[in-house]
C-alpha positions in Angstrom: 0.0 0.0 0.0 2.8 2.4 0.9 4.7 1.6 -2.2 1.7 2.2 -4.4 1.1 5.6 -2.8 4.7 6.6 -3.4 4.4 5.5 -7.0 1.3 7.5 -7.5 2.9 10.6 -6.0 5.9 10.2 -8.3 3.7 9.9 -11.4 1.7 13.0 -10.3 4.9 15.0 -9.9 6.2 13.9 -13.3 2.8 14.9 -14.9 3.1 18.3 -13.3 6.6 18.8 -14.6 5.5 17.7 -18.1 2.6 20.2 -18.0 5.1 22.9 -17.0 7.4 22.1 -19.8 4.5 22.0 -22.2 3.4 25.5 -21.1 7.0 26.8 -21.5 7.6 25.6 -25.0 4.0 26.5 -26.1 4.7 30.1 -25.1 8.2 30.1 -26.8 6.6 28.7 -30.0 4.4 31.8 -30.2 7.4 34.1 -30.8 8.1 35.7 -34.1 10.3 33.7 -36.5 13.3 36.0 -36.0 13.5 35.8 -32.2 15.7 33.0 -30.8 13.7 30.6 -28.5 16.7 30.6 -26.1 16.6 34.4 -25.6 15.0 35.3 -22.2 15.2 37.8 -19.4 17.1 37.2 -16.2 13.9 36.9 -14.2 11.6 35.6 -16.9 12.7 32.6 -19.1 10.0 33.4 -21.7 10.3 37.2 -21.8 12.4 39.4 -24.0 12.4 43.0 -25.2 12.9 44.4 -28.7 16.5 45.6 -29.0 19.1 45.7 -26.3 18.6 45.0 -22.6 21.0 44.3 -19.8 18.4 41.8 -18.5 18.7 39.6 -21.6 20.2 36.1 -21.0 20.9 33.0 -23.2 19.2 29.9 -21.9 20.5 27.5 -24.5 22.4 25.3 -22.0 24.0 25.6 -18.5 23.6 28.7 -16.5 21.9 31.7 -18.2 24.6 33.6 -20.0 24.8 37.4 -20.4 24.8 38.7 -24.0 26.6 41.6 -25.6 24.6 44.3 -27.3 25.9 43.3 -30.7 25.0 39.6 -30.1 21.4 40.6 -29.0 20.7 42.7 -32.1 22.7 40.9 -34.8 22.1 37.3 -33.8 19.5 36.7 -31.1 16.9 38.9 -32.8 17.7 38.0 -36.4 16.6 35.1 -38.6 20.2 33.9 -38.6 20.1 32.9 -34.9 20.1 29.2 -36.1 23.8 29.6 -36.9 24.8 30.6 -33.4 27.1 28.0 -31.7 25.1 28.2 -28.5 21.8 27.6 -30.3 23.3 24.6 -32.1 24.5 23.1 -28.8 21.2 23.9 -27.0 19.0 22.1 -29.5 20.9 18.9 -28.8 19.7 18.7 -25.2 15.9 19.2 -25.5 13.3 16.6 -26.4 12.5 16.0 -30.1 8.9 17.1 -29.9 9.8 20.3 -28.2 12.5 21.0 -30.7 10.1 20.6 -33.6 7.7 23.0 -31.9 10.5 25.6 -31.6 11.5 25.1 -35.3 7.9 25.6 -36.4 6.5 28.6 -34.4 2.8 28.6 -33.7 2.6 24.8 -34.1 0.7 23.2 -31.2 2.5 21.0 -28.8 1.2 17.6 -27.9 -0.9 17.6 -24.8 1.0 16.4 -21.7 0.0 12.9 -20.4 -2.4 13.1 -17.5 -1.5 11.5 -14.2 -2.9 8.0 -13.9 -5.7 7.6 -11.4 -4.9 6.0 -8.1 -5.2 2.2 -8.2 -8.3 0.7 -6.6 -8.1 -1.9 -3.9 -7.6 -5.4 -5.2 -10.9 -6.9 -6.2 -12.0 -10.5 -6.0 -10.7 -12.4 -9.0 -13.4 -15.1 -9.0 -15.8 -13.4 -11.4 -12.9 -12.3 -13.7 -11.5 -15.8 -14.0 -15.0 -17.2 -14.7 -15.5 -14.7 -17.5 -12.1 -15.6 -19.0 -13.0 -19.3 -18.9 -16.3 -18.5 -20.7 -14.5 -16.5 -23.4 -12.0 -19.3 -24.0 -14.8 -21.8 -24.3 -16.5 -19.6 -26.9 -13.3 -18.9 -28.9 -12.4 -22.6 -28.9 -15.8 -23.6 -30.1 -15.7 -21.0 -32.9 -12.2 -22.2 -34.0 -13.4 -25.8 -34.1 -16.4 -24.8 -36.2 -14.2 -22.9 -38.7 -11.8 -25.9 -38.9 -14.6 -28.3 -39.7 -16.9 -26.1 -41.9 -14.8 -23.1 -43.1 -15.8 -19.5 -42.7 -19.6 -18.9 -42.9 -20.6 -18.2 -46.5 -17.3 -19.2 -48.0 -18.8 -22.0 -50.0 -21.8 -20.1 -51.1 -20.3 -17.4 -53.4 -16.8 -16.2 -54.3 -16.3 -12.5 -54.5 -15.5 -11.1 -57.9 -12.0 -9.8 -58.7 -13.3 -6.2 -58.6 -14.8 -6.7 -55.1 -11.5 -8.2 -53.9 -9.4 -5.3 -55.2 -11.8 -2.8 -53.6 -11.7 -4.5 -50.2 -7.9 -4.8 -50.2 -7.4 -1.2 -51.2 -9.5 0.3 -48.4 -6.8 0.0 -45.6 -4.2 1.4 -47.9 -6.3 4.5 -48.6 -7.0 5.0 -44.9 -3.3 4.8 -44.0 -2.4 7.3 -46.8 -4.9 9.8 -45.5 -3.6 9.5 -42.0 0.0 9.9 -43.0 -0.7 13.1 -45.0 -3.2 14.7 -42.6 -0.5 16.9 -41.0 0.4 19.8 -43.3 4.0 20.3 -44.1 5.1 23.9 -43.5 6.3 25.6 -46.7 10.0 26.4 -46.9 10.8 29.9 -46.0 12.9 32.1 -48.3 16.5 32.6 -47.2 17.0 36.2 -46.0 19.7 38.4 -47.4 21.7 41.0 -45.5 19.9 44.3 -45.2 21.9 47.0 -46.9 22.9 49.9 -44.6 23.4 53.5 -45.4 26.9 54.5 -46.5 29.1 56.7 -44.3 28.9 60.4 -44.6 31.1 63.3 -43.8 31.2 63.7 -40.0 30.5 60.1 -39.1 32.8 58.4 -36.7 34.4 55.0 -37.2 33.3 52.4 -34.6 34.6 49.0 -35.5 35.2 46.4 -38.2 32.6 43.6 -38.8 32.9 40.3 -40.5 30.1 39.1 -42.8 29.6 35.5 -43.8 26.9 33.8 -45.8 25.5 30.3 -46.2 28.7 28.4 -46.8 31.6 26.7 -45.1 34.6 28.7 -43.8 38.0 27.7 -42.4 38.7 29.7 -39.2 41.9 29.9 -37.2 42.3 30.0 -33.4 45.0 32.3 -32.1 46.6 32.3 -28.6 46.8 35.4 -26.5 49.5 36.7 -28.8 49.8 36.2 -32.6 50.5 32.5 -32.9 48.1 30.2 -34.7 47.2 27.2 -32.5 44.8 25.3 -34.8 42.0 25.6 -37.4 38.6 24.2 -38.1 35.9 24.3 -40.7 32.6 25.9 -39.7 29.4 25.8 -41.8 26.7 28.6 -41.8 23.2 28.0 -43.0 22.4 31.7 -43.1 24.1 35.2 -42.9 25.9 36.1 -39.8 27.9 39.0 -38.5 30.4 39.7 -35.7 32.8 42.4 -34.5 36.4 41.7 -35.5 39.8 43.3 -35.1 42.7 43.1 -37.6 45.9 41.4 -36.4 49.2 40.4 -38.0 50.2 36.9 -37.1 53.6 35.4 -36.6 53.5 34.1 -40.2 53.0 37.7 -41.5 49.4 37.1 -42.6 46.5 39.4 -41.6 43.9 37.8 -39.4 40.5 39.3 -38.7 39.9 38.1 -35.1 36.4 37.8 -33.7 35.9 39.8 -30.5 32.4 38.8 -29.4 30.2 35.7 -29.1 31.2 32.0 -28.8 33.7 32.3 -31.6 35.8 34.9 -29.7 39.5 34.4 -30.5 38.8 32.6 -33.8 39.9 34.5 -36.9 39.4 34.7 -40.6 42.3 34.8 -43.0 42.1 35.8 -46.7 41.9 33.9 -49.0 42.2 30.7 -47.0 39.0 31.1 -44.9 36.7 31.5 -48.0 34.6 34.2 -49.3 34.0 36.3 -46.2 33.7 40.1 -46.2 34.8 42.8 -43.9 33.0 46.1 -43.5 33.9 49.3 -41.5 31.0 50.4 -39.3 30.5 54.1 -38.6 28.1 55.9 -36.3 26.5 59.3 -37.0 25.7 61.9 -34.4 22.4 60.2 -33.5 24.2 56.8 -33.0 22.8 55.3 -36.2 24.9 52.7 -38.0 26.4 53.3 -41.4 28.9 50.9 -43.1 31.1 50.3 -46.1 32.7 47.0 -47.2 36.4 46.8 -47.8 37.7 45.8 -51.2 38.8 42.2 -51.6 42.5 43.1 -51.9 42.3 45.0 -48.6 41.4 41.9 -46.6 45.1 40.7 -46.8 46.5 44.1 -45.8 46.6 45.5 -42.3 44.9 48.9 -42.2 47.5 51.5 -41.3 44.9 54.2 -40.4 41.4 54.6 -39.1 38.9 54.5 -41.9 37.2 57.7 -42.8 33.9 58.4 -44.6 
């Protein structure tokens, strides 16, 4: 009796946790397509604000992580958040049905399983055993009749070929309708980088920014100085941006070192990394961004002076 009660309490607690997870992911699935589902506020897992907030945190895995202003606006609140290394790691540790709900916003989540009702006291088994014996007697008698006489009506008439084909096809049609009842979401068009205004006289240079598109890139990891430790190949499914700083390595090559996000310390080198681009970002008096891309031959040259509009 005591063991059954503990089991019922554990099942009820699990059902409550399942309902809580269901409510959480149902709310996250209502977000706009360009908002990362792992973006939240320090005191509210499902909350966020448009733009930059010191309360924003990343809940992809582990402890909620603070986010830079650039990360919040250029990654967490852009359609390219699916390329973020933290997002890619976070989707590996959540259940499949919840992951599908996040990948298809506004799709309903399956209802959580209700807690099973408490078990009744053991009942007398006499009537149950009697009923089972009666069923076995009936089934045995029916099987003996079929063995001796065949199925009822089998010798009276044979179905026509057309009738046989129709009867056999019915389950197949039913299975097909069931398999295709859930609509497949249409593919979304891949976004392109939004062009920014070009710098004007009086604008102030702020930083360099790397721009990568849907492709694979070889990136290099540097130590605290200028020595290359190793390299790896990273694939992007969409456009992504990050603040970078030019640096001349021990080998004399120019490296554009990432200075924010999970790829901090990794660098792009022209032309070995692939078709990446670098743009100089400026700010006007109102703090609005303006930018201009460097020429391809400038990617392998260390800039000797601060860019000017």
